[in-house]
N, C-alpha and C positions, 0 to 999 in steps of 0.2 A: 191119247194121240201119240203117235210117235213121227218124227220128222221124216223118218226114212221110208215111210209107207202111208202117206196121207190119203184120207178118203177122198172119193171122187164125187162131183156132183151128178147125179142121175135124173135130173130135171126134165130130161127130153123124153118124151113117153113113146111106147112103140107104136100107138095109135097113129102117128103119122105116116108109118110105113104100111098101113093096112088100107086098102081101098075103101072109101067111104067113111072112114074113121073108126074109133073104138065103138063096139056095140053097147047098148044100154047098160047090160049087165056088167061089162068090164068097168063102165064110169062108175057105177054103183059101188063095185068093189073098192075101187080107188078112192072114193069118198069116204068110204067106211074106214079104210086102212089109215086115211089121213086123220080122221076123227080119233081113232084108237091111239094113233102116234102121238096126237096132242095130249089126250088123256093120260097115257103112261108118261110123257114127259112131265106134265103138271103133277101127278101122283109122285113120281119120283123127286121132284123138287120140294115138295111139302114133307115127304119122309126125309130129306136131308137135313130138315131143320130140327129133327128129333133124335137125341142119342139113343144107344142102346138101353139104356136105363130108364128110358122114357121121359127124361127131362128135356127141356128145349135147348137146342144147341145156341152159342152166342149169335148174334146177327152178323152176317159175312161184312166185310168192308164194302162200301159202294164203290161202284165203277164210273169212273169219270173219263169218258172219251174225250180226248182233246184233240179237237181239229183245227186246222190252221187258219180257217177262214177265208172268204172269197166275195168278191162283188158280184160274182154270177149266182143268181138265185137258184139255179139247178143243183149248185154244190151244197147248200143247205137242206134242200129237200131231199137231197141224196143221202146225207149223214142221218137225218132224221129216220128216213127208212131203214138205215142200217141198225139204229138203235131200237127199233121196233123188233127187228130180227133178231137182235141180241135178247132183248126182254122175252121173246118167244120161246127161245132156247132155254132161257134160265127166269122163270116168272118171277121168283122171289127175290132177284137180286136188284137192288137198287141201282138204276142206271141213270147217269146224268151226262149232260154235255157242257162243255166249256172250249172257247175259242182262244187261240193265241193273239188274233188280230181280226179286224175288219167284221165280224158278226158277234151278235149278242146271243147267249150270255158269254162275257170274256170269262177266261179261266179264274182270275182271282176271285170274281163274284161268286162263281159257282162253288170255290171252295169256301169263301166266308160264308155261304148260305149252309153248306154242309157242317162247318164248325159249330154254328148257332144250333142246328137239329141235332148234332152229335154230343151235346153236353150231357142229356140225360141217359143215353144208352150209346157209350163210345164204341164205334166200331171201326173208324177211321175211313180211308178213301185209297183206292189204287187207280193211279193216273195211266191210262193206256194212251199213248201216242197214235193218233190216227195219220203216221207218217211211214214212210217205206224205208228209211235209212237212217243211219246216225248222222248227224248234223247239228248246226247251231241250235235250232231249235230243242232238239233230243238233249243235247249236251248242257245248255244253258238256260233257255227260257222255261222250259217246263220244270226242271229241278229248282231254279229261282222261285217260282210260283209256289211250288210244293213247299218250300222251306219257310216261305213269307206267311203261310198259313199256320202261324204257331199255334193255333188252338185245336189243330186237326192233325192227327196222327196219318201221314202219308207214305205211300210208296209210289215209285215211278217205275212202269213196265218197260220192257224193252220195245223198239218200233216194230212195226208189223213185219219188215223185211230184215234179212232175205228170208225166205221159208217156203217150203214146198207147197203149203196151200195158197200162196200168191201166184206161184208158177200155174198151179191147176186152174186158178180162176183166170190168169192171162191166157191159157191154152182155150179155156171155154169161151172167151169173149173173140178169139181170133176164129174159132169155129162159128160162132155167132155172126161173125161178119164175112164169111165164105171160105175161110180156110179149109181145104179138103183132109180129111183125116187118112184118105187111101188115096195114092197117087203114083204115077209111074216113077221109075228111077230117072228118066230123062226130066221130067217135071221137078221133081226132088233137087236134082243138081242145078237147076235154073233158079230156085226159090231160095230166099233169105228173109230176115226179119229185122227190122230195127225197133230196140226197146226204147221208147221215148219218155224220158224222165224229167223232172222239173230242173235238176241241177242244182250244184251247191260247190262253194269253194273248199268245203272240208274234204280232205282226201278220203276220209273214212266213207263219206257217203258215196263217192266213186267205187270204192271196194265193194260195198255193199251191192251198188247196182250192177257192177260187172259179174258178181256171184250169182245174182238173179238171171243175167243174161245167160250164164253157162248153164244154169239148170233148164232155162227154157230151151236152149239149143239141144239138150240132151234129150227134152221131152219131145221136140219136134223132129229133130234128126236134120236140121238145117243149120247154118250158121246165124247167129243173133248177135248184133252189134249195138251197144248201147249207145244212146245219143241224148242229148239235152236241150232244153227250152231255153237255158240262160245259165250264167255264172261258170260253164263247163263246156268242153268240147269233146267230140265234134257235135255239130248241129244234126238235125235230122235228115236236111238235105245232102251235107256232106256224108253222112252214113249211108245214104241211099247211094250216092256216087261211088263210094267205096266198094259197096257189094257189086255195082253193076260193072266196075272194073275188074271184078274176079268172075264175071259171067253170070251173075245173079241178078237178072232182069225182072223176075216175078217177085218183087219185094213187098211185103205187108208191115204195116206199122202197129206195134202192140201198145198201147196207152197205158203206161205205168204211172198213172194218176188214180187217187182215190174217189175223185168225182170230177164231173164236167167242169171246165172253166177255160179261160183265156189260153193257157199253155197248152191244155189237151187240145183244144180247137185248132190252134196254130200248126201243131205237131201233125195232126190229122190231116191238114191241108196239103202237106208235103208228100203224103204217101202216093207213090206211083200206081199202086194197085189197090189193096183194101186197107182199111184203118180200122181197128177194133174200137170198141167202146171202153171207157175207163173201167177200172175195177169195180167201183160203185158199191151197191148193196147186195152184191152176189151172195148167197148162202154161205159160201166158203169163208168170206170175208168176216162174217159174223160169228162164224166157229173160231177164226183165228184170233179176233178180238177177245174171246171168253178165254183161248189157250194163252195168250199174252198175261192176262188176268190171274189165271190160275197159277202160271209160272211165279208171278211176282208174291202171290199169297204164300206159295210154298217156300219162297225164299227166306232163310234165316234172317230175323230181324238185325239191325245194325245196332250199334251202342246209342246212337241219338234216337233211333226209333224207340228204343226200350226205355231212355230218359223220358221222352215226351209222353210214352204210355203211362208212365208212373207219375206224371207231374200233377 
Protein backbone atom coordinates (compact mmCIF):
# COMPACT_ATOMS: atom_id res chain seq x y z
CA UNK A 1 0.00 0.00 0.00
CA UNK A 2 1.29 3.45 -0.84
CA UNK A 3 0.05 6.69 0.61
CA UNK A 4 0.06 8.37 -2.78
CA UNK A 5 -2.33 5.97 -4.47
CA UNK A 6 -4.79 4.54 -1.93
CA UNK A 7 -7.19 1.83 -3.08
CA UNK A 8 -10.81 2.84 -3.12
CA UNK A 9 -13.82 1.02 -1.82
CA UNK A 10 -15.99 -0.44 -4.56
CA UNK A 11 -18.82 -1.65 -2.35
CA UNK A 12 -21.55 -0.03 -4.43
CA UNK A 13 -22.60 -2.52 -7.07
CA UNK A 14 -23.68 -1.75 -10.57
CA UNK A 15 -26.96 -3.57 -9.99
CA UNK A 16 -28.42 -0.42 -8.48
CA UNK A 17 -28.24 1.21 -11.90
CA UNK A 18 -29.98 -1.65 -13.72
CA UNK A 19 -33.79 -1.77 -13.90
CA UNK A 20 -35.10 -4.59 -11.74
CA UNK A 21 -31.74 -5.17 -10.07
CA UNK A 22 -29.04 -7.67 -10.95
CA UNK A 23 -30.01 -10.91 -12.75
CA UNK A 24 -29.77 -14.15 -10.83
CA UNK A 25 -26.67 -15.19 -12.76
CA UNK A 26 -24.84 -12.00 -11.85
CA UNK A 27 -25.71 -12.46 -8.18
CA UNK A 28 -24.38 -16.02 -8.34
CA UNK A 29 -21.14 -14.83 -9.91
CA UNK A 30 -20.81 -12.16 -7.23
CA UNK A 31 -21.23 -14.68 -4.43
CA UNK A 32 -18.77 -17.07 -6.08
CA UNK A 33 -16.22 -14.29 -6.44
CA UNK A 34 -16.63 -13.35 -2.78
CA UNK A 35 -16.13 -16.97 -1.74
CA UNK A 36 -12.99 -17.28 -3.88
CA UNK A 37 -11.61 -14.04 -2.45
CA UNK A 38 -12.14 -15.33 1.08
CA UNK A 39 -10.47 -18.66 0.29
CA UNK A 40 -7.53 -16.88 -1.34
CA UNK A 41 -7.15 -14.54 1.65
CA UNK A 42 -7.22 -17.41 4.14
CA UNK A 43 -4.79 -19.52 2.09
CA UNK A 44 -2.40 -16.59 1.77
CA UNK A 45 -2.58 -16.01 5.51
CA UNK A 46 -1.78 -19.67 6.20
CA UNK A 47 1.14 -19.71 3.75
CA UNK A 48 2.57 -16.59 5.37
CA UNK A 49 3.11 -18.65 8.53
CA UNK A 50 5.49 -20.99 6.69
CA UNK A 51 9.01 -20.02 5.64
CA UNK A 52 10.64 -20.98 2.34
CA UNK A 53 12.37 -24.00 3.92
CA UNK A 54 9.05 -25.35 5.20
CA UNK A 55 9.50 -24.46 8.85
CA UNK A 56 6.89 -22.50 10.74
CA UNK A 57 7.57 -18.79 11.08
CA UNK A 58 7.54 -17.18 14.53
CA UNK A 59 4.11 -16.00 15.63
CA UNK A 60 3.44 -12.36 14.74
CA UNK A 61 2.99 -9.83 17.53
CA UNK A 62 -0.59 -9.36 18.58
CA UNK A 63 -2.47 -6.32 17.35
CA UNK A 64 -4.05 -4.35 20.20
CA UNK A 65 -6.56 -1.82 18.92
CA UNK A 66 -6.64 1.02 21.44
CA UNK A 67 -10.00 2.75 21.58
CA UNK A 68 -10.77 5.86 23.58
CA UNK A 69 -13.95 4.53 25.16
CA UNK A 70 -17.44 6.03 25.17
CA UNK A 71 -20.64 6.00 27.18
CA UNK A 72 -22.54 5.58 23.92
CA UNK A 73 -23.11 1.84 23.36
CA UNK A 74 -22.99 2.36 19.59
CA UNK A 75 -19.31 3.22 19.87
CA UNK A 76 -18.31 -0.12 21.40
CA UNK A 77 -20.45 -2.02 18.89
CA UNK A 78 -18.75 -0.14 16.04
CA UNK A 79 -15.26 -0.89 17.34
CA UNK A 80 -16.10 -4.59 17.71
CA UNK A 81 -17.35 -4.68 14.13
CA UNK A 82 -14.12 -3.02 12.98
CA UNK A 83 -12.10 -5.66 14.83
CA UNK A 84 -14.02 -8.42 13.07
CA UNK A 85 -13.20 -6.85 9.71
CA UNK A 86 -9.53 -6.69 10.64
CA UNK A 87 -9.66 -10.38 11.57
CA UNK A 88 -11.32 -11.22 8.27
CA UNK A 89 -8.50 -9.52 6.39
CA UNK A 90 -5.81 -11.33 8.40
CA UNK A 91 -7.32 -14.45 10.00
CA UNK A 92 -4.19 -15.70 11.79
CA UNK A 93 -3.30 -12.41 13.43
CA UNK A 94 -4.31 -12.18 17.10
CA UNK A 95 -6.41 -9.01 17.48
CA UNK A 96 -7.39 -7.60 20.87
CA UNK A 97 -9.13 -4.51 22.19
CA UNK A 98 -8.12 -2.18 24.99
CA UNK A 99 -9.70 1.13 26.04
CA UNK A 100 -8.14 4.24 27.49
CA UNK A 101 -11.22 4.87 29.65
CA UNK A 102 -14.97 4.36 30.06
CA UNK A 103 -15.21 0.85 28.53
CA UNK A 104 -13.84 -2.57 29.34
CA UNK A 105 -11.43 -4.07 28.74
CA UNK A 106 -9.13 -1.25 29.78
CA UNK A 107 -5.78 -1.17 28.02
CA UNK A 108 -3.67 -2.15 31.08
CA UNK A 109 -5.89 -5.20 31.63
CA UNK A 110 -5.54 -6.28 28.00
CA UNK A 111 -1.77 -5.93 28.14
CA UNK A 112 -1.56 -7.83 31.44
CA UNK A 113 -3.56 -10.69 29.94
CA UNK A 114 -1.31 -10.76 26.88
CA UNK A 115 1.80 -10.75 29.07
CA UNK A 116 0.59 -13.87 30.87
CA UNK A 117 -0.19 -15.64 27.60
CA UNK A 118 3.06 -14.44 26.03
CA UNK A 119 5.36 -16.23 28.49
CA UNK A 120 5.51 -19.52 26.59
CA UNK A 121 5.75 -18.14 23.04
CA UNK A 122 6.88 -14.50 23.32
CA UNK A 123 5.73 -12.49 20.33
CA UNK A 124 4.85 -9.17 21.92
CA UNK A 125 2.16 -6.74 20.89
CA UNK A 126 1.68 -3.71 18.65
CA UNK A 127 -0.66 -1.06 20.00
CA UNK A 128 -2.60 0.67 17.21
CA UNK A 129 -4.39 3.81 18.43
CA UNK A 130 -7.93 4.12 17.11
CA UNK A 131 -7.29 7.86 17.14
CA UNK A 132 -7.10 10.26 14.23
CA UNK A 133 -4.28 12.60 15.20
CA UNK A 134 -1.44 13.19 17.59
CA UNK A 135 -2.45 14.38 21.04
CA UNK A 136 -2.22 13.61 24.73
CA UNK A 137 -3.52 10.05 24.46
CA UNK A 138 -1.09 9.18 21.66
CA UNK A 139 1.89 10.93 23.22
CA UNK A 140 1.38 10.03 26.88
CA UNK A 141 -1.45 7.67 27.87
CA UNK A 142 -0.75 4.87 25.39
CA UNK A 143 3.08 4.88 25.64
CA UNK A 144 2.83 4.95 29.44
CA UNK A 145 0.50 1.95 29.44
CA UNK A 146 2.89 0.13 27.10
CA UNK A 147 5.88 0.92 29.31
CA UNK A 148 4.00 -0.27 32.40
CA UNK A 149 3.54 -3.71 30.81
CA UNK A 150 7.07 -4.72 31.81
CA UNK A 151 6.68 -8.41 30.94
CA UNK A 152 5.43 -7.74 27.42
CA UNK A 153 7.45 -6.47 24.48
CA UNK A 154 5.38 -3.69 22.96
CA UNK A 155 5.44 -1.18 20.14
CA UNK A 156 3.10 1.75 19.63
CA UNK A 157 1.95 2.45 16.08
CA UNK A 158 1.19 5.87 14.67
CA UNK A 159 -2.36 7.24 14.96
CA UNK A 160 -4.60 6.55 12.00
CA UNK A 161 -4.45 10.06 10.62
CA UNK A 162 -3.69 11.84 8.54
CA UNK A 163 -3.75 9.29 5.73
CA UNK A 164 -5.33 9.06 2.25
CA UNK A 165 -7.39 6.03 3.30
CA UNK A 166 -9.09 8.22 5.91
CA UNK A 167 -9.84 10.77 3.21
CA UNK A 168 -11.36 8.10 0.98
CA UNK A 169 -13.51 6.92 3.89
CA UNK A 170 -14.67 10.49 4.58
CA UNK A 171 -15.49 10.85 0.88
CA UNK A 172 -17.46 7.59 0.89
CA UNK A 173 -19.45 8.64 3.96
CA UNK A 174 -20.30 11.99 2.35
CA UNK A 175 -21.51 10.26 -0.80
CA UNK A 176 -23.66 7.95 1.33
CA UNK A 177 -25.20 11.03 2.96
CA UNK A 178 -26.11 12.61 -0.38
CA UNK A 179 -23.02 14.38 -1.68
CA UNK A 180 -23.14 14.32 -5.48
CA UNK A 181 -20.01 13.11 -7.21
CA UNK A 182 -20.99 14.99 -10.39
CA UNK A 183 -22.41 18.48 -10.27
CA UNK A 184 -22.47 21.76 -12.12
CA UNK A 185 -19.79 24.40 -11.73
CA UNK A 186 -22.33 26.76 -10.15
CA UNK A 187 -23.27 24.16 -7.53
CA UNK A 188 -19.63 23.45 -6.81
CA UNK A 189 -18.92 27.14 -6.24
CA UNK A 190 -21.78 27.27 -3.73
CA UNK A 191 -20.63 24.15 -1.83
CA UNK A 192 -18.30 23.57 1.07
CA UNK A 193 -17.56 21.06 3.81
CA UNK A 194 -16.90 21.34 7.53
CA UNK A 195 -14.60 18.62 8.84
CA UNK A 196 -15.93 18.08 12.36
CA UNK A 197 -13.33 16.64 14.76
CA UNK A 198 -13.20 16.10 18.51
CA UNK A 199 -10.61 18.76 19.26
CA UNK A 200 -7.45 18.88 21.39
CA UNK A 201 -5.25 21.42 23.13
CA UNK A 202 -2.21 19.81 21.53
CA UNK A 203 -1.13 21.91 18.51
CA UNK A 204 0.01 18.79 16.66
CA UNK A 205 -3.58 17.51 16.67
CA UNK A 206 -4.70 20.68 14.89
CA UNK A 207 -1.87 20.28 12.35
CA UNK A 208 -2.99 16.72 11.59
CA UNK A 209 -6.65 17.69 11.27
CA UNK A 210 -5.82 20.58 8.95
CA UNK A 211 -3.81 18.21 6.78
CA UNK A 212 -6.80 15.87 6.51
CA UNK A 213 -9.03 18.84 5.62
CA UNK A 214 -6.57 19.84 2.89
CA UNK A 215 -6.52 16.33 1.43
CA UNK A 216 -10.33 16.13 1.52
CA UNK A 217 -10.60 19.53 -0.20
CA UNK A 218 -8.38 18.23 -3.00
CA UNK A 219 -10.55 15.11 -3.26
CA UNK A 220 -13.84 17.05 -3.39
CA UNK A 221 -12.79 20.18 -5.26
CA UNK A 222 -14.43 22.47 -2.67
CA UNK A 223 -13.19 24.26 0.47
CA UNK A 224 -13.02 22.14 3.62
CA UNK A 225 -12.81 23.92 6.97
CA UNK A 226 -11.76 21.99 10.09
CA UNK A 227 -13.92 22.55 13.18
CA UNK A 228 -14.04 21.08 16.65
CA UNK A 229 -16.50 19.77 19.21
CA UNK A 230 -14.34 20.85 22.17
CA UNK A 231 -10.97 22.23 23.31
CA UNK A 232 -10.27 24.10 20.06
CA UNK A 233 -11.80 26.55 17.64
CA UNK A 234 -13.72 27.12 15.46
CA UNK A 235 -16.89 25.30 16.36
CA UNK A 236 -18.93 23.63 13.62
CA UNK A 237 -21.49 26.44 13.68
CA UNK A 238 -18.77 29.07 13.35
CA UNK A 239 -17.20 27.20 10.44
CA UNK A 240 -20.58 26.99 8.70
CA UNK A 241 -21.00 30.76 9.08
CA UNK A 242 -17.49 31.36 7.73
CA UNK A 243 -18.25 29.33 4.62
CA UNK A 244 -21.57 31.12 4.16
CA UNK A 245 -19.74 34.46 4.30
CA UNK A 246 -17.69 33.23 1.34
CA UNK A 247 -20.85 32.44 -0.63
CA UNK A 248 -20.79 28.75 0.27
CA UNK A 249 -24.38 28.09 1.40
CA UNK A 250 -24.52 24.41 0.45
CA UNK A 251 -22.48 23.09 3.38
CA UNK A 252 -22.04 19.46 4.42
CA UNK A 253 -20.52 18.21 7.66
CA UNK A 254 -17.97 15.39 7.39
CA UNK A 255 -17.83 13.44 10.65
CA UNK A 256 -14.17 12.96 11.57
CA UNK A 257 -14.94 10.56 14.40
CA UNK A 258 -14.11 6.88 14.61
CA UNK A 259 -17.53 5.94 15.99
CA UNK A 260 -20.92 7.39 16.95
CA UNK A 261 -21.08 9.34 20.18
CA UNK A 262 -22.07 12.62 21.79
CA UNK A 263 -19.59 14.77 19.89
CA UNK A 264 -20.51 13.26 16.53
CA UNK A 265 -24.22 13.72 17.23
CA UNK A 266 -23.81 17.35 18.31
CA UNK A 267 -21.69 18.22 15.27
CA UNK A 268 -24.15 16.56 12.89
CA UNK A 269 -27.00 18.60 14.41
CA UNK A 270 -25.23 21.79 13.32
CA UNK A 271 -25.21 20.79 9.65
CA UNK A 272 -27.29 23.14 7.48
CA UNK A 273 -27.53 20.58 4.69
CA UNK A 274 -26.23 17.00 5.04
CA UNK A 275 -24.16 15.33 7.74
CA UNK A 276 -22.12 12.23 7.01
CA UNK A 277 -21.87 9.27 9.35
CA UNK A 278 -18.68 8.73 11.37
CA UNK A 279 -15.83 6.73 9.85
CA UNK A 280 -16.97 3.64 11.73
CA UNK A 281 -16.18 0.13 10.56
CA UNK A 282 -15.76 1.01 6.90
CA UNK A 283 -13.60 -1.59 5.06
CA UNK A 284 -10.91 1.03 4.40
CA UNK A 285 -10.64 1.64 8.14
CA UNK A 286 -9.78 -2.02 8.67
CA UNK A 287 -7.11 -1.80 5.99
CA UNK A 288 -5.68 1.32 7.58
CA UNK A 289 -5.47 -0.36 10.99
CA UNK A 290 -3.43 -3.17 9.44
CA UNK A 291 -1.28 -0.67 7.55
CA UNK A 292 -0.34 1.08 10.80
CA UNK A 293 0.34 -2.31 12.40
CA UNK A 294 2.61 -3.36 9.52
CA UNK A 295 4.49 -0.05 9.70
CA UNK A 296 5.18 -0.58 13.40
CA UNK A 297 6.31 -4.18 12.87
CA UNK A 298 8.70 -3.12 10.09
CA UNK A 299 10.19 -0.31 12.17
CA UNK A 300 13.67 -1.10 13.58
CA UNK A 301 13.56 -2.02 17.25
CA UNK A 302 14.77 0.51 19.78
CA UNK A 303 17.39 -0.23 22.41
CA UNK A 304 14.77 -0.56 25.14
CA UNK A 305 12.79 -3.01 23.02
CA UNK A 306 15.89 -5.14 22.42
CA UNK A 307 16.70 -5.19 26.15
CA UNK A 308 13.17 -6.32 26.98
CA UNK A 309 13.27 -8.98 24.26
CA UNK A 310 16.39 -10.56 25.79
CA UNK A 311 15.36 -10.16 29.42
